[in-house]
Every structure is written in C-alpha cells, then in structure tokens.
C-alpha positions as CSV (number, residue, x, y, z in Angstrom):
1,M,-14.7,-16.9,-25.0
2,Q,-15.5,-13.4,-23.4
3,R,-13.7,-10.9,-25.7
4,D,-13.4,-8.3,-23.0
5,L,-11.5,-10.7,-20.8
6,V,-9.3,-11.9,-23.7
7,D,-8.5,-8.3,-24.4
8,Q,-7.6,-7.7,-20.7
9,V,-5.2,-10.6,-20.8
10,V,-3.6,-9.4,-24.0
11,Q,-3.3,-5.8,-22.5
12,A,-1.8,-7.1,-19.2
13,A,0.8,-9.1,-21.1
14,A,1.7,-6.0,-23.1
15,S,1.9,-3.9,-20.0
16,V,4.2,-6.4,-18.3
17,V,6.5,-6.2,-21.3
18,A,6.4,-2.3,-21.4
19,S,7.3,-2.2,-17.7
20,G,10.5,-4.0,-18.2
21,A,9.9,-6.4,-15.3
22,I,10.5,-9.4,-17.6
23,S,13.4,-11.6,-18.9
24,A,15.0,-11.0,-22.4
25,N,13.0,-13.8,-23.9
26,G,9.7,-12.5,-22.4
27,H,8.8,-15.9,-20.8
28,G,5.9,-15.8,-18.4
29,N,2.2,-16.2,-18.1
30,V,-0.8,-14.1,-17.2
31,S,-4.1,-15.2,-16.0
32,I,-7.4,-13.3,-15.2
33,R,-10.2,-14.9,-13.2
34,V,-13.6,-15.1,-14.8
35,P,-16.0,-13.1,-12.4
36,G,-18.7,-15.3,-11.0
37,A,-17.3,-18.5,-12.5
38,E,-14.6,-21.1,-11.5
39,E,-12.6,-20.3,-14.6
40,M,-9.7,-18.2,-15.8
41,Y,-8.3,-16.9,-19.1
42,F,-4.7,-18.0,-19.4
43,T,-1.8,-17.2,-21.9
44,S,-0.8,-20.2,-23.9
45,A,2.3,-18.7,-25.6
46,A,5.7,-19.4,-24.1
47,T,6.5,-15.6,-24.2
48,L,4.5,-12.4,-23.4
49,K,6.1,-10.4,-26.1
50,G,3.8,-10.0,-29.1
51,L,1.0,-11.8,-27.4
52,T,-2.2,-11.9,-29.4
53,S,-5.9,-12.9,-28.7
54,G,-5.1,-16.3,-30.4
55,D,-2.5,-17.0,-27.5
56,V,-5.3,-16.9,-24.8
57,V,-7.2,-20.1,-23.5
58,R,-10.0,-20.7,-21.2
59,V,-9.2,-23.0,-18.2
60,G,-11.4,-24.2,-15.3
61,L,-10.0,-23.5,-11.9
62,D,-9.8,-27.3,-11.5
63,G,-7.1,-27.2,-14.3
64,T,-9.4,-28.4,-17.1
65,L,-8.8,-26.9,-20.5
66,L,-12.2,-25.5,-21.7
67,E,-11.3,-23.7,-24.8
68,G,-8.2,-23.4,-27.0
69,E,-4.8,-25.2,-27.3
70,L,-2.3,-25.4,-24.4
71,P,1.2,-26.5,-25.1
72,P,3.1,-28.6,-22.4
73,I,5.4,-25.7,-21.4
74,Q,2.3,-23.6,-20.4
75,A,0.1,-26.4,-19.1
76,A,2.8,-27.3,-16.6
77,V,2.2,-24.2,-14.7
78,V,-1.6,-23.9,-14.7
79,A,-1.8,-25.4,-11.2
80,M,0.4,-22.5,-9.8
81,H,-2.2,-20.0,-11.1
82,T,-5.2,-22.0,-10.0
83,A,-3.7,-22.6,-6.5
84,L,-3.3,-18.8,-6.1
85,Y,-7.0,-18.2,-6.9
86,A,-8.0,-20.9,-4.3
87,E,-5.8,-19.3,-1.7
88,R,-6.7,-15.7,-2.5
89,P,-10.4,-15.4,-3.3
90,D,-9.9,-11.6,-3.9
91,A,-7.3,-12.1,-6.6
92,G,-8.5,-11.2,-10.0
93,C,-5.2,-11.6,-11.9
94,V,-2.0,-13.6,-11.5
95,I,1.2,-12.8,-13.3
96,H,4.4,-15.0,-13.5
97,T,7.6,-13.8,-14.9
98,H,11.3,-14.4,-14.8
99,S,12.2,-10.7,-14.3
100,P,15.9,-10.6,-13.9
101,Y,16.6,-9.0,-10.4
102,A,13.7,-10.6,-8.7
103,T,14.7,-14.1,-10.2
104,A,18.3,-13.3,-8.9
105,H,16.9,-13.2,-5.4
106,A,14.8,-16.4,-6.1
107,V,18.1,-18.2,-7.4
108,A,19.9,-17.0,-4.2
109,H,16.8,-18.2,-2.0
110,T,16.8,-14.6,-0.6
111,G,13.5,-12.8,0.1
112,I,13.3,-9.1,-0.7
113,D,13.1,-6.8,2.3
114,C,11.1,-3.5,2.2
115,V,14.1,-1.5,0.8
116,I,12.2,1.1,-1.3
117,E,9.2,3.1,0.0
118,A,7.0,1.9,-2.9
119,M,7.0,-1.6,-1.3
120,A,5.3,-0.3,1.8
121,M,2.9,1.7,-0.5
122,F,1.8,-1.3,-2.5
123,G,1.2,-3.9,0.3
124,L,4.7,-5.2,0.4
125,G,5.8,-3.6,3.8
126,D,6.6,-7.1,5.0
127,G,8.8,-7.8,2.1
128,V,8.6,-10.6,-0.5
129,P,9.0,-14.1,0.8
130,V,10.8,-16.9,-1.1
131,T,9.5,-20.6,-1.4
132,R,11.4,-23.8,-1.2
133,Y,12.3,-25.3,-4.5
134,G,10.0,-27.7,-6.2
135,P,9.9,-28.9,-9.8
136,R,8.1,-26.6,-12.1
137,G,4.3,-26.8,-11.6
138,S,4.5,-30.0,-9.4
139,E,2.4,-30.6,-6.4
140,Q,5.4,-30.0,-4.3
141,A,6.0,-26.6,-5.9
142,V,2.4,-25.6,-5.5
143,A,2.4,-26.8,-1.8
144,N,5.6,-24.7,-1.3
145,I,4.0,-21.6,-2.8
146,K,0.9,-22.0,-0.4
147,S,3.1,-22.3,2.6
148,A,5.3,-19.3,1.6
149,L,2.3,-16.9,1.1
150,R,1.9,-14.1,3.8
151,P,-1.5,-12.5,4.6
152,G,-1.9,-9.4,2.6
153,V,1.3,-9.7,0.6
154,P,0.6,-10.0,-3.1
155,A,3.9,-11.6,-4.3
156,V,6.2,-14.5,-3.7
157,L,9.6,-15.5,-5.2
158,L,9.7,-19.0,-6.6
159,A,13.1,-20.7,-5.6
160,N,15.4,-21.2,-8.6
161,H,12.5,-20.2,-10.9
162,G,11.1,-16.6,-10.9
163,V,8.4,-14.4,-9.3
164,L,4.7,-14.7,-8.9
165,V,2.5,-11.6,-8.3
166,F,-1.2,-11.2,-8.0
167,H,-3.9,-8.5,-7.1
168,R,-7.5,-7.6,-7.6
169,T,-7.0,-6.2,-11.1
170,P,-4.5,-6.6,-13.9
171,E,-3.4,-3.1,-13.6
172,M,-2.5,-3.6,-9.9
173,A,-0.9,-6.9,-10.5
174,V,1.3,-5.4,-13.3
175,A,2.3,-2.5,-10.9
176,I,3.1,-5.1,-8.1
177,G,5.4,-6.8,-10.5
178,G,7.1,-3.5,-11.5
179,V,7.7,-2.6,-7.7
180,V,9.1,-6.1,-6.9
181,E,11.6,-5.8,-9.8
182,E,12.6,-2.3,-8.9
183,A,13.3,-3.3,-5.3
184,A,15.2,-6.3,-6.3
185,Q,17.3,-4.3,-8.6
186,A,17.9,-1.6,-6.0
187,A,19.0,-4.2,-3.5
188,V,21.4,-5.9,-5.8
189,N,23.0,-2.4,-6.8
190,A,23.1,-1.4,-3.2
191,A,25.2,-4.4,-2.3
192,A,28.2,-2.7,-4.0
193,L,27.7,0.2,-1.4
194,G,27.6,-1.9,1.6
195,G,24.1,-3.2,1.3
196,A,20.5,-2.0,1.3
197,V,19.0,-0.5,4.4
198,A,15.4,-1.4,4.8
199,V,12.7,1.2,5.6
200,P,12.3,1.2,9.6
201,A,9.5,-1.3,10.4
202,E,7.7,1.4,12.4
203,L,7.4,3.7,9.4
204,R,6.2,1.2,6.8
205,A,2.6,1.6,7.8
206,A,3.0,5.4,7.9
207,A,4.2,5.4,4.3
208,L,1.1,3.3,3.2
209,Q,-1.3,5.7,5.1
210,R,0.3,8.8,3.6
211,A,-0.2,7.4,0.1
212,M,-3.7,6.4,0.9
213,A,-4.5,10.0,2.2
214,F,-3.2,11.5,-1.2
215,D,-5.2,9.0,-3.0
216,R,-8.4,9.9,-1.2
217,A,-7.8,13.5,-1.8
218,G,-7.8,12.8,-5.6
219,T,-6.3,14.6,-8.5
220,Q,-5.3,18.2,-7.7
221,R,-6.2,20.9,-10.3
222,A,-5.0,24.5,-10.3
C-alpha cells in the first residue's frame, strides 16, 4: 500500500469526526482514489472514530479487494464509492456518514435547499438532492444515486440511510460534509420559527463569486 494515501484516509476520517458531522457511533466510510490507477483506499472499520492505518484496505474500482480484510458491513457499500468515481472522474475522495440532521432529511425524503450562504460558496447553490430508497449497497441503490446526482453538486442524500459527499481533495470533501450538516441543522431548527428561507436564487452565484474573489486576493497581512 502507498503509505501517504493510507495516512490521508486516516486523517480524513479523523477530520470528519472532529467536524461533528457524524452520528454518535461514528458509522461511515471514507475512500480516496489512487491517482493514475483504477483503485481506491477504503476504510474497513464500521466506525470512523479511532480509525488507524490497519483499518484501510486497497480496492479496485471494479470492486475487487486487492489488499487487506474487508468485513461484510463495509463491503456492502463499496459499490457506492466506486460508482461515484465512475460518475465523477474529478472526484478524489468520497465520504459517507449518517450525520444526524442530514440523515433526518434523508429519512423524510426531503432535499436540503440553499438555506445558508456557505452552501452557495461550496458548490451547493442548487441544494442537496435526495435519492429514492434502495437496499444498502444494492444495484438499485447505486442506480438511484446515479440518477439523483446533479452536475456540479458534490453531495447527495441517501433516502432512509444517510449522506454521501465527494470532492477533488479529502479536505474539501470533509468541508462539504460539514456544510451539508450545518445547513440541515439550520433548516430543522428554523422549522420552529416558521421555516427556513432559502438564499434568493439570483444571489447564489453572487455569493460564490464574492468568495472566489477573496480567495484570489489571498491572505491579508498588516
């Protein structure tokens, strides 16, 4: 195995846990695509909490286990990750969690609208769609994920299951997961105040452009 990629998977798992965008038991999985190869490194433990290098396996993008041991509970969702890499050639990392508020939307079969500015800034201006339900890791579930994906939107809710996020780098994928969970929580909390009000559609692109302008300007120093 490539030690640097193993370390990246372990660090990404630790970052997800630190972000709080995860269920109490820490269930989830992280994968990182191997650059220039039809392979990924994938978490084999049932929880992302306390993940170590021994909990990372090497899997072909055809689903074949190449190195390590993969228990049934994790093997069942390998196809969910490989399908994302097939559909999104630019994706370098896929993260799946049962983050509480995002999963609440998934259980309600309700997508998340662009209710916080950060969604527009992180490529979620069109909101986060929700799939139809399919048994965990089944061909039906994978087909439902593919049909729910939207161009340029790096996240999808899995009906009655959880959330799937992906991006070019592990750092960005972790950030996307945090933004999705924050928006989901805000929407649930806002329901007690009459309901969340989405960012006006015509201003979502402006929010992204303003963030990009500050990014191009770089760090300011006195």
